[in-house]
C-alpha positions as CSV (number, residue, x, y, z in Angstrom):
1,M,0.0,0.0,0.0
2,R,1.3,3.4,-0.9
3,G,2.5,5.3,2.2
4,S,2.2,2.3,4.5
5,A,4.8,1.6,7.1
6,E,7.1,-1.4,7.0
7,V,7.3,-3.5,10.2
8,C,10.7,-4.5,11.5
9,Y,11.1,-7.2,14.2
10,H,13.9,-7.0,16.8
11,D,15.0,-9.2,19.7
12,D,13.7,-7.3,22.7
13,S,14.1,-9.6,25.7
14,V,15.2,-13.1,26.7
15,L,12.8,-15.4,28.5
16,P,13.8,-17.8,31.2
17,G,15.1,-21.0,29.6
18,G,16.6,-19.1,26.7
19,G,13.5,-18.1,24.7
20,H,13.1,-14.7,23.0
21,I,10.2,-12.3,22.5
22,L,10.1,-10.6,19.1
23,L,8.6,-7.1,19.3
24,A,7.4,-5.3,16.2
25,T,8.7,-1.7,15.5
26,P,7.3,0.2,12.6
27,T,9.8,1.6,10.1
28,L,8.7,4.8,8.3
29,P,8.8,4.9,4.5
30,K,11.9,6.6,3.1
31,E,10.0,9.5,1.6
32,I,8.6,10.3,5.1
33,V,12.0,10.1,6.7
34,A,13.4,12.4,4.0
35,A,10.6,14.9,4.5
36,K,11.3,15.0,8.2
37,K,15.0,15.7,7.6
38,S,14.3,18.6,5.2
39,T,11.1,20.6,6.0
40,S,12.3,24.1,5.1
41,V,11.2,25.8,1.9
42,M,13.6,28.0,-0.1
43,H,12.4,31.4,-1.3
44,V,13.8,34.1,-3.5
45,A,13.0,37.8,-2.8
46,L,13.4,40.2,-5.7
47,L,13.7,43.9,-4.8
48,R,12.6,46.4,-7.5
49,G,14.5,49.5,-8.4
50,I,17.2,49.6,-5.7
51,N,20.9,50.6,-6.0
52,V,20.4,52.3,-9.4
53,G,22.7,55.4,-9.2
54,K,22.5,57.1,-5.9
55,A,18.8,56.5,-5.3
56,K,17.3,53.9,-3.0
57,R,20.6,52.5,-1.6
58,V,20.2,49.2,0.2
59,P,23.5,47.6,1.3
60,M,23.5,43.8,0.9
61,A,24.9,43.2,4.3
62,E,22.1,45.1,5.9
63,L,19.6,43.3,3.7
64,R,20.9,39.9,4.8
65,A,20.8,41.0,8.5
66,L,17.3,42.3,8.1
67,C,16.1,38.9,6.6
68,E,17.8,37.0,9.4
69,G,16.1,39.3,11.9
70,L,12.8,38.4,10.5
71,G,13.5,34.7,11.4
72,Y,14.6,33.4,8.0
73,G,17.5,31.0,7.6
74,D,20.2,30.3,5.0
75,V,20.1,33.9,3.9
76,K,22.3,34.8,0.9
77,T,22.3,37.7,-1.5
78,L,23.3,37.7,-5.2
79,L,24.8,40.8,-6.9
80,N,23.9,44.3,-5.8
81,S,20.5,44.6,-7.4
82,G,18.5,43.1,-4.5
83,N,18.3,39.3,-4.9
84,V,17.9,37.4,-1.6
85,V,17.7,33.7,-1.1
86,F,16.4,32.4,2.2
87,S,14.6,29.5,3.8
88,A,11.5,29.3,6.0
89,P,9.8,26.4,7.8
90,R,7.0,26.5,5.2
91,V,5.8,28.5,2.3
92,D,5.6,32.1,3.6
93,A,2.9,34.0,1.7
94,M,3.6,37.1,3.7
95,A,7.3,37.1,3.1
96,A,7.2,39.9,0.5
97,A,5.1,42.2,2.7
98,K,7.3,41.5,5.8
99,I,10.6,42.2,4.0
100,Q,9.2,45.3,2.2
101,K,8.0,46.8,5.5
102,A,11.3,46.0,7.3
103,I,13.3,47.7,4.5
104,A,11.2,50.8,4.8
105,T,11.3,51.0,8.6
106,R,14.9,49.9,9.2
107,I,16.8,51.1,6.2
108,G,14.5,53.9,5.2
109,V,14.0,52.8,1.6
110,T,10.6,52.2,-0.1
111,C,10.7,49.5,-2.8
112,R,8.5,46.8,-4.1
113,V,9.5,43.2,-3.1
114,I,8.3,40.2,-5.0
115,V,8.9,36.7,-3.5
116,V,8.8,33.3,-5.3
117,T,9.5,29.9,-3.9
118,A,12.2,27.6,-5.3
119,A,9.5,25.6,-7.1
120,E,8.2,28.7,-8.7
121,L,11.7,29.7,-9.8
122,D,12.1,26.3,-11.4
123,R,8.8,26.8,-13.2
124,I,10.0,30.2,-14.5
125,V,13.1,28.5,-16.0
126,E,11.1,25.6,-17.4
127,E,8.5,27.8,-19.1
128,N,11.1,29.8,-21.0
129,P,9.9,29.8,-24.6
130,F,13.0,31.5,-26.2
131,A,15.9,29.2,-26.7
132,E,17.9,32.1,-28.2
133,G,17.7,33.9,-24.9
134,E,19.8,31.2,-23.2
135,A,22.6,31.8,-25.7
136,N,22.5,35.6,-25.1
137,P,21.4,36.3,-21.5
138,P,22.2,40.1,-21.5
139,R,19.5,40.6,-24.2
140,F,17.0,38.3,-22.5
141,L,14.9,39.6,-19.6
142,V,12.5,37.7,-17.3
143,T,9.9,39.9,-15.7
144,V,8.4,38.4,-12.5
145,F,4.8,39.4,-11.7
146,A,3.6,40.6,-8.3
147,G,0.1,39.2,-8.9
148,E,-2.4,37.8,-11.4
149,A,-3.6,41.3,-12.5
150,D,-0.1,42.2,-13.6
151,R,0.1,38.9,-15.5
152,A,-3.2,39.8,-17.3
153,R,-1.9,43.2,-18.3
154,A,1.3,41.6,-19.7
155,A,-0.8,39.0,-21.6
156,E,-2.6,41.8,-23.4
157,L,0.7,43.3,-24.4
158,A,1.8,40.0,-25.7
159,K,-0.9,40.1,-28.4
160,E,0.7,43.2,-30.0
161,E,3.3,43.2,-32.7
162,W,6.8,44.0,-31.5
163,G,8.9,43.7,-34.7
164,V,12.1,41.8,-34.1
165,E,11.5,41.8,-30.3
166,R,9.5,39.0,-28.8
167,L,7.2,38.9,-25.7
168,A,5.7,35.7,-24.1
169,V,3.8,35.3,-20.9
170,G,4.1,32.3,-18.6
171,S,2.3,31.5,-15.4
172,I,4.6,33.5,-13.1
173,A,6.7,35.7,-15.4
174,A,7.0,37.4,-18.8
175,Y,9.9,36.7,-21.2
176,L,11.3,39.6,-23.2
177,W,13.7,38.8,-26.0
178,C,15.5,42.0,-27.1
179,P,17.9,41.2,-29.9
180,N,19.0,44.8,-30.3
181,G,19.7,45.2,-26.6
182,I,17.8,46.1,-23.5
183,L,18.6,49.8,-23.3
184,E,17.0,50.5,-26.7
185,S,14.2,48.1,-26.3
186,R,10.6,49.3,-26.9
187,I,9.2,46.3,-25.2
188,V,11.2,46.8,-22.1
189,A,10.1,50.4,-21.8
190,T,6.4,49.5,-22.4
191,I,6.4,46.7,-19.8
192,A,8.0,49.0,-17.2
193,K,5.4,51.8,-17.9
194,Q,2.4,49.5,-18.0
195,L,3.2,47.3,-15.0
196,G,5.2,49.7,-12.8
197,D,5.7,48.2,-9.3
198,G,3.6,45.2,-10.4
199,A,6.7,43.4,-11.7
200,T,10.5,43.3,-11.5
201,S,12.9,42.1,-14.1
202,R,16.2,40.2,-14.1
203,N,18.3,39.0,-17.0
204,W,18.5,35.3,-17.8
205,A,22.0,35.0,-16.3
206,T,20.8,36.3,-12.9
207,I,17.7,34.0,-13.0
208,K,20.0,31.0,-13.6
209,K,22.4,32.0,-10.9
210,L,19.6,32.3,-8.4
211,Q,18.4,28.9,-9.3
212,T,21.9,27.5,-8.6
213,L,22.0,29.4,-5.3
214,V,18.6,28.1,-4.2
215,A,19.7,24.6,-4.9
216,G,22.7,25.0,-2.6
217,G,25.4,25.9,-5.1
218,A,27.9,28.7,-5.1
219,E,27.2,32.2,-6.5
């Protein structure tokens, strides 16, 4: 039976005259044992619009300390653009709000924070529709949505004609292929204007590095 426990017999005591009593001890299935050993859930927090020029400066050391102060474990940051990997005992649906509030009150910076779980980050990578983006990460952006309404707005934009540029919308993020570069991209400017704080973007190289970091690898 799926999920049933095995029974292991062991020699528990010796009777007078040399006999033995065999007592049954249940052995948990391997998947249950594994789950008990690793119950934490990895998350990734993405901060929008920080450390661009002299505005909205958030030191990464302070950001790590802030997340640890909120009770999160395994806290690491990637680059200087506001990417934080951390663990929680379970999926924390309030993580974005808590981190966003703490940044405002403790560091004095107001910025949007979007949080995805490790599983959601994996889905973002798996749903990538543009193979050419993997070969040229600096020209390939992934825009992570704050909510379903933001995804719906991006889906409407995806119906438009963008010339050599391409826009696709997945379940959690939009994918922006900009063959002529991000700085001159019409699609990047439009997404930023239409979604505002409802999304934040990272290039493909950063997304892949975050996936490695979440899995326990080095930066």
